[in-house]
Every structure is written in C-alpha cells, then in structure tokens.
N, C-alpha and C positions, 0 to 999 in steps of 0.2 A: 194409439201412438205410445211406444215406451219412451220414457223419460230416460235420456242417457245420465248415469251415474257417474259422478265425478270421484275419481279415486284420489284420497288424501296422500300426500305425500309423507312417508315416514323419515323419523330422524335418522334411520339407517342408511336411508337412499341419498342423504345430502352430500354433495361433496366434500371432501376434507378441507379444501381452501376455505369452503364457506363455514363449514364447523369453526374451524378457528377464528375468521372473521366475526363469527357471531360471539364467542368466547370473550375476544379481544375488545368488541364493541361494549358487552355487558360490564366488563371491568372498567374499560375508560369511562362509561357513564358513572359508575359508582365513585370512582377517584374524582370525577368533575364535580358531582354533587356535594361530595365531602369537602372538596377544595372551596366550593363557593359558600358553603356554611361556615368554613373557618376564616375565610375572606371577609364576610359580612360581621362576624363577631370581632374580629380584629380591628377592622373600619369602625365600628362601633365604639369600642373602648377607646380608640385614638380620638375620635370626635370628643369624647367624654374628657379626655386629657387635655384636649386644645381648649374645652370651655372652662377649665379649673381656674386659670388665670386670667380670664377674660375680664373678671370683676376688677383686680387689680389693675389691670390696663385702662378700665373705664375710668377708675378712681384717679389715675395719673392724669387721664386726658382731661377731667374737669379741674384738676388742681392746675395745670396749665393754662388752661382757658381762663380760671380765675385770676391767675398772676398777669394774663395779658390785659383782661378788664382793667385791674387795678393801675397797671403801668399807662394803659391807653387814657384813663381818667386822669390819671397824674400829668400825662402829657397835655391833655387839652386845660386843665386847670392852670397849668404853667404858661402855656403859649397861646391858647384859645385862637387856634386856626380851624379852617373848614377841613382840612386833611385829617388832622387829629381829632376832630369830632367824628368824622366818618368813621376812622379806625375804632372809636370807644363804641359807636353803634354796631359796628360789625362785630367785635369781640364780643359785645353784651348779649347780640342776637345768638352767637354760637355758644356761648355759655348757659342761657336759657334753654337751648335745644338739647345741651348735655344733661342739664337737671331733670329733663323730662324722663330720663331713664330710671331716676332715684324713685324709690317706695315713698308714698305719701300717705298710706294707711296705718292706722294705729295696729300695732301687733306685738307679741312678747318677743320676737327674735331681736336680740341685742343689734346686731348688724343692720336689721331692717330699720330699728329705731333710730340709729346713728344717722342713717340715709334720710330719714324723716325730718331729723333735727337739721342736717346739712341743707336740705331743700327749702326747709322754712327759713332759716336763717339767711340762706343765699336769696331769697325772694325778698327778704327785709333788706338785705345789702344791696339789691339792685334798685330798689326804691330809694335809698339813702344816696346811691351813686346819681339818680336822675334827678333827685332834688339839687344836689351838688351842682349838675351840670347846667339846670335851671336857673340855679342862683348865680353861676358864673355869667350867663347870657345876660342875666339881669344886672351884673356889675354889683352884686350884693357881695363884697368881699368877705366881710366877717361871717355872713352866713354860710357860703361855701367852704371857708376854712374849716368852722366847726363841723360841717358836714362831711369834709375830708377826713377828718380825726377820727368822725364815728366810722366811717367806711374801713380805715385801717384797723379800728379794734375789731369790727365784725369781719374783716379779712383774716385777721389772726385767728379769731375763734373759728372760723369755718376751716381754716386750715389745720388746725389742731384737730378738729373733728375728722376731717379727710385723713389725717395721719392715723388717728386711732381706728377709723374704719379699714384703712389699709392693713394695718397691723392684724385686726380679728381676720379679716378676710386670707391675708397670707396665712395665718397658722390654719384657718379652716381648709384653704386650698392645699397646703401641705398634707394634712391628713387625708384629704381626698385624693390627691396625688399617689400617697402611699398605698392607699386601698386599691387604686386603679392599677397601680405597678403590680401588685400582689395578684390582682385579678388577670393581668395579661402573663404573669408567670405562670398562673394556674391554666391558663389559655394554652400556652406554649407545651406545658407537659401533657395537657389533654389532647391537644393536637398531634403530639409524638404517639401517645397511646392509640388515638383513633387511627393513625397512619399505620401502624403495627398492626393493629386489629383488621384493617382494610387489605393489608398486604396479605395477611393470613387468608382472609377470604378470598381474595383474588387468587391465592394459589389453589385454594380449595376448589374454586370454580373451574379455573384451568385445568385442574387434574380432573374433575368429574367429566370435563368437555373432551379431554384427550384419551382418558382411561382407554375407552372403546376402540380409540385408534391404536393406542400404544401396545396394549395387550395382544390383540391379533398379530401385529408386526413381530412382537417378541416371540410369539409362538411360531411365526413363521421363519424367523432366523433360527431358532432352536431346531425347528424341523429341517430346515435347509442345511444346518450343519450335521443332523444325522445322515441326511441323503448324501451330503459330500463325503461321510465315512463309509459310503457303500450300503446304507440299510435303505433299501428302496421299498419296505413295507409301511413306512410312517406316511399319514396323510394329515391334512388340516381339517378341522371340523368343518362339516359343510353348513354354508351359510347362504341366504337369499338376499344379502345387503347388495345395493347397486352403487355403493361408493367404490373408491379405487381400491380399499383394503379388500371388500368381497371380490371384485373382479381379478385381484391378484391372486387372493386365496383360490378361487376356482381355477385360475389358469396354473398356478402352482401345482394344485392336485393333479390336473390333466397332464402336466409335464412329467410328475414323477410316475404316473401309471404307464407311460412310455419309454421313460429314461431307461431301463433296464435292458430292455429289447433293443433300443437304440445303441447302448453301451455294447452289447453283444455282437451287433452287425458291425460296430465300427472296429472293434477288435480284429474281427475276422477280415475286413477290409483292409486294416493297417497291416496284418500278418500278409494278406496278399501282395500289398503294394511294396513291403520291405522284400519279398521274394524278388518282385519284379525288378524292384531298384538294385537288388544284388546282381541279378542276370545282365541288368543294363550296364552296371559299373565294370562287371566282368568284360563284357563285350567291348565297352568303350576302351579298357586298358588294352585288349587284344588289338583293336583298332588302332590305337595310337602305336602300338609296338609294330604293328604291321607297315602303317604309314612311315614310322622313322626308318624302318628297314627298307621300304621301298626307295625312300629319298636318299638314303646312304648307299643303295646299290646302284641310284640312277644318276646322281650328281658327283663327279669328281671335284674334289675341292681345289686341285692344281689347275685343273680345265677352268673352275669359275675365277681363280685368281688371274691366270693367263689372259683370260678373256677380258677381264676387267683392265688389266694392265693394256692390253692391246687397244682397249677404247680409250683409255688415258692418252696413248701415244698419237692415236687418229685425232684426238680432240686438239691435242698441241699442235699437231700438224696443220689442222684448219684455224689456229689461232683462238680457239675456244678456252680460253685460260681457266674461266670458271668452272666448265663443264669437266676439264682436265683435272683440277683440284678435287671436284665433287667425286668423280671415280676413284681417284687415288684414296681419298678419305674412306669411301666404301670398302675398298680394297683392304686397306690397312684394319678396319673394323671388323671384316668378316675373318681375315687371317688371323686377328687376335682371338676371336671367338673359336675358330678351329683349332689353332695351336694351342690355346690354354686348356681348352676342355673344362675337366674338373679339377686340374692341378692349382699350383700357387703361381703368383706373379709379383712384381715389384710394385710400389705404390705409384711410381713414376709411370708404369704401364698402364695400371688402372686409370689415372688420371688421363691419359692419351686417349685410351678408349673412351672416357667421357667425353672429352673435347671433339673427338671424331663422331660421336654420337650427336652430339648438340649441333654440331656443323652441319651434318645431314639433314636433321630435324629443320634447321633454319633455312635451307636450301629449299626444301620441301614446303615449308609453311611462311615463306617470304620473311625471315628474320624476327619472327614474333616473340622469341625466346631471348630475353637478355641473361646471360651468363657469367658471373663472376667467380673468382676464387682468391682463396688467402691461404697460403701452403708454406709450411716450414720445409724448406729444401732439403735440411740436414738428415731428414728421416725418408727421403724419397725412394731409398734401395731397400727399405724394410720389405721383407716377404710377407703376403697376405693372401687369403684364397681368391683365386682369380674370379672375375666378373661379379664383385659384390657392390662396387660402387654404380656402374652402369644400371643396373636394374633399379637401385634406388631412385637414381636420376629419372629413369623412364617412369617409374611409379609417381614421381613429382610432376612429371609432364602430362602422363595421361590422367591422372585423378586430381591434381592440384591446379594447374594453370590453363589446361586447355579448356577453350569455351568461356573463359572469363573475358569481361570487356576491358580491363584495364591491362597494360602491358605485363604479360607475365616474366616474372625474376627468378632465379635459381642462383643460390650462393653455395659455393663448397669450401668448406674450411678443414684444414688437416693441421694439428698441432701436438705437440708432445708434453704430457703430462704426468711427472713421477713415474717414469718407466712405462707408461701406457701411451697408446696413440689415441687420440680422439678425433673422429671423423664426423663434420655435422654437415647435412644438406638440408639447406632451408629453403622454401618457396613461400610466395606471397598469394597463394590461390585458396581453393575453396575452403580449406580447413577440414579436420576431421571431428567427430564426436567420441566421446570418452568410450562409447561401447564399440565403436568401429576401431579404435585405436587397440582396445583389448582383443577384438577378434584378429587383427593383425598379429599382434605379439604372441598370441596363443597359437596361431598356426590354424586358425579357422576362417581365414579372410575368404578363402576361396580364389579361383582362377578367373577375374573379370576380364583379362585381356582377349582380345581378337588374335588369332593367329596371323592375320594379315598385319596387323599393326603393332607387333611385339617381338621381342627377341625370344619369349617362351620362358625366361627366366624369373619367376615372381618373388614376391617378398618372402613367402613360406621357403622356397628354395635358398636363399640367401641366409635367412636365419637358421635353416637346418644345417648349412655347410659350415657356418660359422661355429656352431655348437660342437659340430664333429672335430673340426679342425683345432679348436683351442680347448675342447673337452671340458666346457663349462655353460652355464645358460646366462641370460640377462646380459648379452652383449649389446643388445639392441634397445634403445628407447625412443618413443614418439611422443612430442608435444604439440599440443595446438591449443589456441585460445578458443576456439569455436568456429560457427559459421563465418566465412570470409576471413578468417584472421591468420591464414597461412598454417604451414605445418614446418616443423623441424624433426629430423631424424638424426640419432646420434649414436654412433658406434663408439664403444670404449673396448678396446682390444688390447692384449699384453703386446708388448715391445720383444719379440723373440730375439734371443742374441745365441751364437754359437752355431757351427754346423753350417749346412745349406740355407738356412733360412735366419742368418744373422744378418742384422742391421749395419751397413757399413757407415760409419760416421765420418 
C-alpha cells in the first residue's frame, strides 16, 4: 500500500490577504516585545525613584512618634489619668515598632552609624520614660521629676541625631535621584532610537513580504498600458503561483492572446452596425415624412375645428358646461398650433396656449397639476417664436412632475430685465442630473416622448428655433439641485423693438 505524500504549501501559493496578515503579525509582535521591554525598564526606574526618599519619610515618622511619646508622657505626669496612661503606652509601642526599622549593627557607613546611635539612645530614652511612669504611679514626686528632665535631654539628643541623619539622607537621596533622572533621560533617548530602528526593520520586513506582490502588479500595469496603446505582442512572464497575482497574470496573458482578434471582429461588427443604423435612420426619416404627408392629406384642419366647435355647441345644448369648456380649449389649442406653425407670436398668445394645455391636462388627470404664473403685463405684446413655452411646460409635466407622489406644481414667471425678457418655468418634480442637463442643452437629449402623448415639439426643437430666430446661442439655461429637487428652465431673450416684431409698451 502506497503512502499518500502530503504536498507542502509554498509561500507563492498563499493568498495575498494571508501574506499581508503574516507580515503585519510579525511587525506587531516585534513592536509588542520592544514596548514590553521599555515598559519594564521605565517601571523599574520609577520604583527606584519612589524608594529614594522613603528613608526621609521613615525618619519623619520616627520623629513624629518620638514627639507623641514625649507629649503623652508629659500629659500623664501632669494629670495621672488612665486615659493619658493608655495614650502613653500606645505611642510608646508605636515608637518601638518604628525603631525596629533602624540599623543596629556596627558598620562604617555614617548614616547607618547614626541609625544605630538613634536606636540605642531611643532604647535608653524609653527605659527612662518607663521609670518616670513607675515613679509617678508610686507617687515619688522628686524621682519622676528628675527622670522627666533626663527624658527631655535624651529627647533633644535624639531629635538632633534624627535631623542630622535626615540631612545626610537628603543629600544622598538627591544624588541618587539625579542619577536616576539621568538614567531615565538615557532610557528615553534609547527608546526613541530603538523605536526608529524598529520602524526601519518593520518597513524592511513589510517591503520583503510585499515585494513579490508589488513587482508583478507593477509589471502587469506596464504591460496593460502597452496593450492599451495597441501593442498586443507583449505578455507577462509565465508563473505557476496559485495566489491572486498568479491567477490574474495567467488570465491577463489569455486575454491578450485573444484581444487582437476580438478587436478586429468588433470593428467589423461596428462597421456593419453603423451601416444598418444609417439605413434604419434613412428609412425612419422617410417613414415620418410619409406619415406627415399622409396626415396632412387626410385631415383638414378646418374640418377638425368645425367638428370641435360643433361638439362644444352640442355640449352647451345638453348643459354639459365642463365638456363645452374642455372642447373649446382643445379647439383653441389646436387652432394655435396649426395657425402659428413655425412663425412668431405674442407672449400673450404663448401664455394662453400654455393655460389651455394645462387645462386640458387637468381635465385628463383630475386636476393633479397646480399651475401658477407671475407675469409682467407690460411686455405681453412682445413677439417671440411661436410654440416655445408650451413644449417647456410639457417637458416639465412629462419628465418632472408626472408619477410623483406629492402634488405637482409648475410656476411660470415672465419679467423684463435691462432690455431683455426673462422667462422662467419651475417645477417641483424629479429634478435633473448635471449630465442630463448638458445633454439637453447640447441638443443630444433625444426624443423621449411618445407620439400619442406629446405635441411632437421637443426641447431640441425649441433650442434650435430660438437660436435661428435670434441668431445667437446660450439663450436657454437649466438649473436643478438634483434628485427630487425640481427643475428650473430659464430663457433670456432680447426684447426686439421696431418693425413688425416690436413690443408695444
């Protein structure tokens, strides 16, 4: 029976995410070890600094305990109460406990010698105080007075020794503290150097770990740039790596091999498609022209108007007032369209056409459109190209407020500014993106309206006729805050004076 061999996983086969994780893990571990070492060293120095002045603190405690013994002894000798006696024994025991911290061995160290002297003299002092207490309890006045005077002398000597020892320890501790401060400063500088070195080592480790990922990706980018310039003979070096870079490299080579052939086929297909589109466009133009001619030959406008008027009279006879008004508005709207054609009209006629159009839509859609206007009546007789306002309002309805949940609002404003006429059509509808606005103003918006729900005059047609009529560009501007922010179309046209196209003031 053959043993199954286990194939070891190579470094090249490890996924990129795991490689980066390993590199970051090693760097993090090194930084943690260095930080732990520095933390230990700093704490050790701080502990030494804390113990520097502990000896002075101890001597201060001993001095305070000695003062308390002397005070309690005096209180007892003066008062001789059980409470004062208890205070004396309590302070005497505390003082003995503190004396246990002092040195009692013979040594050459001056500070230790002073501690030994203080300890021996304090023992003598405590014996004398005890004898004074005994004499007081035995009511031997002369004896305890002499003993108390002796305790005062010993108390003074001990305090002088304590002060001397405190001074020596303070000098020694100041020197030790300065040494520790220098050591701490040195440790800070060393820590900074170590951290800088560690950063360099971390960068080197990260570079070594990521080099084999970055180099192939750089080569891939350079090769892709050459391919983008049309050089399909270049390839990435072959690799058997199983990581993401290896997979992408092999896929890129496979793509380059078939890319040139694909581009040739695509060019041929695009040429054929272009030819077909040109044929379809030509056929569409011919079809539209045929449809127009067919409609013109089949429909007599006078017959249409007469029929609409007859319908209005019939509705009036049957007391259908709303139907009568609707049919009359329809007749006026179509009469204006057919009568004006591509000529000019007054602003008053244009506004009336818009009002008729809004009325027709509100009858159709149950009054969903809220239309308001703000008009300078002094310029209503100015001549403008016909059918320029209604298509803008129609565009606001179809592409702005139609199918929104809130009430649709359209506001028309016409005013005079410095010998120019400013016409604004605002809606509270869906709004327009910057790209869509640029498409409309550049004439590449396309004809998005259905024939059954439009007058057939789009924004491109309005822009073209304005430019032809006034012989200048940039007469229309469109503003929108974005999605659901509404849209405002602004026409700024010259106020023509003189001749047939003059404005009557």
